N, C-alpha and C positions, 0 to 999 in steps of 0.2 A: 769798331771799336772803342765806343763808349764799353762794350758791356765788358769788354779786355779789361779797361781802363779800372772799370767799377771792380772787375775780380782780383787784379792787383792790390786796391785800397784795399778790400776788405780782407785778403789775405795778408797782408801788412798790420792792419789791426788787429787779426788775432794772433800775428808772430810779437807785434812788440806786447800784447797785454797777459800771453804766454811768459815773454821776458820779464816782464815786470812781476806775475804773479808769486814769484819768489822771493821779490827786493823787499828790502822790511820797510821801504819808502810806501810802495805797494801798501803792505797787511796796514801798516797805524792808517792810512787813509781808508782803507775798509775797513777801520773796526772804528774809525770816528764819524765815516757815514753812518755804520749799523748804529753807531751811540744816534744822531742826529733821527733816525727815522726808528725809532724805540724800540731797536732790533738787539739790543744788547745787557746783558744781565750783569749786576757790579755788584759787589760788598762793597758797603762805603762806611769807614772806620776814622772818628776824628781822635784824637790825641790832647791830652793836657802838656808845657814843656817840660814838666818829668817822664814822657813818654805812658803815659794810663791813660786807658782807654776810655775817653769821657762816652760814647756813644757808637752806633754802629746799625745799620740800612743795610737788607739783601733785599733788591729787587730783580726785576722779571726786564725792565725798560729801565734805563735812568743816562742821562743828559748832565755832562757837566760844562757850565758856559760863565761866563760873564755872567753879572746882571749889566741888563739892557739899560735901567733906571744907572744905574752908578758910573754906565761907563764915561772916561776920560780918553782922550786919546792924544797923545802927545803931537811934533809937529812932523814927526819921521811916521806917523800912525802906528806907534807901539801903546798898546794896552797901560793905562794909568793903575788903574782903579783893580783892586784887588779882591774887589767882593764876586760872593761868585753864585750860582745855583744851581744846586742837583736837583732837579726835574727826575721822581717816579714815579712812575703808574700817574697816579692823575694829581699825587703833592707834588707841592716845590718848598724845599731845605733852604735858605738860603744863610749862607757861612763865610764867616771874615775870621782872618787872626791864626787861629788853633792848624797844627799839622793836620791834614786828610790825606787819605789813601784809598784808594777805587781800584779793585783789581776785580776779573772774570776767567775762572779755568786754570788756578793758579794757586798752590797751598800756602799760605804763609806759616812759614817754620819757628817763625815767632810767640804765635798762638799757641801750636802743638809742644813746645821746646817749654813753655812757662807752667805747659799744667804736672809737666812728671821731672821739671827740676826750682828749686827757689835761689834766683840767681842774688847772692850777697852783693856785687857788683857791678852794674849797669855801666857802668865806663867801658866797660872790658870793649875792645874790637874786633882784632881777629884771633885772640884766645878763644870771646865767646863762640864765634862762627865753627873754631876747631871744636871748640865743644858738641856744637849741636850735629855739627859731620861724623863724629863719633856715632854719636845719638841713632843719627838717622842716615849713615850711608848709603843701606839701602835704598832707600829711596831716592839721595842725590848719586847715586853710581851710575858714568859716563854722561855726567852734566858738563858741561864746560865754564858758565859762567856764574854766580849768585850777587846778588846784589843785595845791597844789608840798607835799610833802608832808618833815620835818626831823627831822631824828635829837634823843635830848634834849639835844645842846648842839650843834644848829642844822643839823649837816649834810645837806644834799639827799640825801635818797635813795630820791625818786619821785614822778613828774608825771607826771599824770595829764587828758586833755580832754576835754570833751564841753559839747555844747549845753544840757544841760539839767543842773545840778548841783544839788543837796539836800542839807541836814547835817541830821544825826538823833540825839538819847541816844539810848546806851546805856545798859542795867541791869547793866555791866559796870562795875568803876571802870576810871579812865583811857583809856576806850574811847570814840570815836566812829562811828557807819557814814553812811556817803557812798551816795548812791542818782546815779548816773552814768548816762545817755540811758539807765536800765532794769537798769541792772549793779551790783554790786555796791563798794562798798571800803568795810575794815577798818580802822582804825586803831589799835592800841595803846601807850598814853605817846610820843607823836608831838608832834609842832608842825610846825604845818599854815598855810597861807595861801589862800583863793582870790582870786585875783585875774582880773579880765575880758580875755580874751584882746583884746578891740582895744585895751588900753592895751601890748601887747607889738610891735602893726603900726607 
């Protein structure tokens, strides 16, 4: 009887894990775990308030978290400190204030677009996306959503497209985590909007 109960328990756990494997919450948890154990490569970029890139780090192992020495929690257990650490390889960058994005396995269309097009007015929102879509529609074909990330002053700094886009809260203050087609996108001190790609066609 005990072996039968164990078998039922094991089968239940297997079915649960299969059910969760397609769930965006499970994908988000899995990406967070990969980051904590040093198995998540990321491109990390910081931007000034005008949307100009300050620096960029590309590393095979990146973990972003609240700086433990500066961490302060309120009575509800929410993080109050905005100081974050970016651990990459055997190095650590401490960051606070300016906009930061990190991603893996994704194409930042804004970087590609700016190599080919000189933008006179970066205050455009959807019109800018429409122009980008027309220029790169083969890359976006069949995609369902696009995420546009802007600096704190509203300047476009990144555009990512995906069939499956989900947004997740972060334990870090002023940070948001995204899962785009199974890949991680992390935004700190940034504005963002998610558009259906069908609205750009």
